[in-house]
N, C-alpha and C positions, 0 to 999 in steps of 0.2 A: 485548386479552383475546379469549379464546376465545368464538364467541358461546354455546356451552351452558353456560359459566360465567357471561356476562354475563346470560343468561337467568334462571338461577338466582337471580342477586345482585338483579336487579329484582323477582322475585316475591319474593324475602325481605324486599325492601322494601315492598312493597305488604301483605304480610301484617302487618308490623310498624304501617305507619300505620293499616291497618284496627283492629289492637288497641288502640291511643293511641286513635283516635276513639271506640271502645267505652266505654274507661275512662272518658274525659272525658266522656260520656254520662250513664255510671253515677254519677259523682261531682255531676253538676249535675242529677241527676233530680229533679224534684219541687221545684224551687226557684221560688218566686213573684214574680212582676212581674221575671221574667229579662231582659224584654227594655225594662224601664221605669226599673226602682231602680239608680242609680248603683253603689250599694254591691253590689248582686248582680251586675252586669257586672264590677265591678272584681275580684270573687271568682272569677268566670267565667273572666276573661282572665288572672287569676293562674295557676288550675288548667291551664288550656290551655296557657299558655307552660312551666309543670311538665311537664306530662305530654308535651308534644311535642319537648322538649328533653330528654328521657331519652333515653341512649344516644348522645345526640351530643357526645362527651366533645373536649377541648383535641385530642388526638391525631388523633381523627376529621375534626375541622374542619382541622387541619395538611394531612391526606392529601388532603383533598378540594380545599384550596387549590393543593397541589403538583400533583395531577393536572390543575387548571385551567390553571395556570402552564407545565407541559409540553405541553398539546394548543395553547397560544398560541405556544409556543416552534417545535413542528412547523410550523405553518401560517407562520409566519415564515421557517422554513428552507426548506419547499417555493416560497415566493414570491421568496426569494433565489436559488433555484435556477433557476427559470424566467426571471428577469432576467437571470442568467449566461449561460444557453442563448440567452436571444435576443440579447445581446451579443456571444457569439461566433460564432452560427451564422446570425442575423436576416438578415444582409445577403447572405451566398452564399445561403442559401435563396430571398431575394428574387429574385437573380439567375437562378435555377435556374428559379424559377416562369415569369419571363419566356420561357425558351427551350422548356421542356417543357408549358406551357398549365397549370401546377398554381396554386392559388391558397393562396398563403400567409397565415396569420394571425398577425400579429407579437405579439400579446397571449398566446396560449396556445401559439406554436412550433410548430404543426403546418401539413403540407402535403397538400392535396387535391390529388392526383395525376387527371389526365384521361388517356387514351390508353388503347394497348392493355395497360398494366399497371394499369389502374384498379382491378381485382379484387384483383392482390396488393398495392396500395398499402392497401386495406380490410384486408386480413387482417395485412399484416405491419406496418403504421403508417406514417404520411406522413413521417416522420422518416428511414427508413431507404430508402425508395423516391427522396427528394430526394438521398441520400448516392450512391444508385445513379446519378443522374442526374448529379452532380457529377462522378463518376470518368469517365463517359464523355466528358465535355468535355476537352480538352486546356488545356493551360497558356494559351497565348496567347487562345483563344475565352473562356476562364473570367476571365482580364484585361480583357477588351474588356468583358464582359457586367458585371463589378465597377465599371468606371469610368463607365459610364453611371448607376450610381447616383450622386447628389450627396453623400449621405450617407456614404460609403464612405470609409474611413480603413484606408490598407495598415498591415498589422501586420508583426511580425517574421517570422512565418511564411511570409507573402505573399513579403516579400523573399526568404528564404532558399528558396521553391521557385522564384521565378523565375530567380535566380542558377542555381540546379540546370538548370533547363531551358535556360537561356541556354549552359551548358557542355555538356550535353547536345545541344545542336543544331550546336555548332562542333565536335564530337566526329563528329557525323554527316556535317556537310560538308566534312570532313579527310580523309573515307574511313578513316581508322586506325580499325582495330576491335580495337586493343589486342592484348598477349599473351595467348594462350589459357593457361589456367592448367592445367598438368599435373604429373605428379609430377617430371619432371625440370627444368620452370621452377621448382617451387616450390622443388625442393632448391636452386637456383643462388640464387634469391632469400635463403633462410636462410643461406646460405654469406657474401652478400655482406653481408647484415646483420649476421652474427658478425664478418666482419672489419673493417666501420664501427667496431662497440662496441670492438673491440680497439682499434683506432687512437685512438678518443675516450678510452678508459682510459688509454693511455700516455701519451698527451698530457698528460691531467690530472695524472698520476703526475711527470711530467716537472717540469711548471710548479710542483707544490707541493714536490720538492726543490729546486728554485733557490731558494725561500723561506730565509729566514735559521733555522738547526738544521733545516734540513729540512722544516720545515712540518709538516702533520698526516702526512707520507708515503704510505703504502698506506691508511691508515685513510679517507682520502677515498674509497675506493671500498666499493661494498656488495658482500655476502658471494659474489653472483653473480658480479660483475665481477671482484673479487679472485681467485677460483677461474679463471676464463677467462683472467685477466692471467698468473697465475703458478702453475700447477698443482702444482707441486714443493713448495709449501707445505704443502699437503694429503695427509697420508699416513696410512692407515689400521693402528692398533697391530696390528690382529689379521694383517693382510697383512705389516707389517714384520718382525714376528720369524718365529723358525722354530718349526715345529710341534714340539712336546714331547709325547711319547706317556708312557703310565706305564711301559713296560717300560724305555725309556730312564732314566727315575728310578730303576727298582729296581736298575738296574746299578750305580748309585755309590753305593748305601746300604751302609753298612758293616754285615755281619752281627754282628760281636762284640758291637755295642750291645745286641744283643737277648737275654734270658734263653734258654737251650738247653733247659731242662726245667721243670716244675712243682714239681721238689725245690727249687730256688732260692728259692722263695717264700718258703721258712721261715726262710731268712737275713735276710729284710727285717724289720728291728724296727717293733715299733708306736710311732707316733708318741704 
């Protein structure tokens, strides 16, 4: 809720409360033994309950209860989010804090950075500073830091990253820099891919034709595969026929079928 609207709502509630208190005071004004007589106190309590509950309908109570439930749900969601962040990044951030002299708060999920980037950490937030430090570490160093933590449990992402780093190290050690991607090499790769797919489609059709009654035949192929396999099956109707102009049609029209003058219209009988 916007602050301005919230303030107006609070002022409205205060004004309504004062109005109720004034009305209660007017209704109980002049009663004798207000604080001693039980009957008078019962009357005062009944008037107070009646006046104070004025305007508090079932719908209002339901709306207030709903607001309370929504507030509790938001708090629970924030708590669950913090717990998830701690479970996902807590161990990595703790490992980073050992290297960079940062203080990690596991409950809040924050890192207090110390060093030359201390000011930047305060401005941008501890988590971003910690992530920058993580990217500055290579995979081997990060793995060693994480292994030092007795509570560390390798995740699937860690295993994938380790395998990727292993392949990258093997590639560097072999001295093979790979094939540079140029227009020529890309076209060669496309041609090899096309031929491979054509061979696969041909093999699939041959296997299907060997089955009883020809199996599914060409229907085993997709539209693109069928087009690449046998393009002559696809023929554009517009391109296949001859171009016919209006003059060509007019030459073949029999002129005797048309009336020569307006006088002939009189010979036509009315239906």
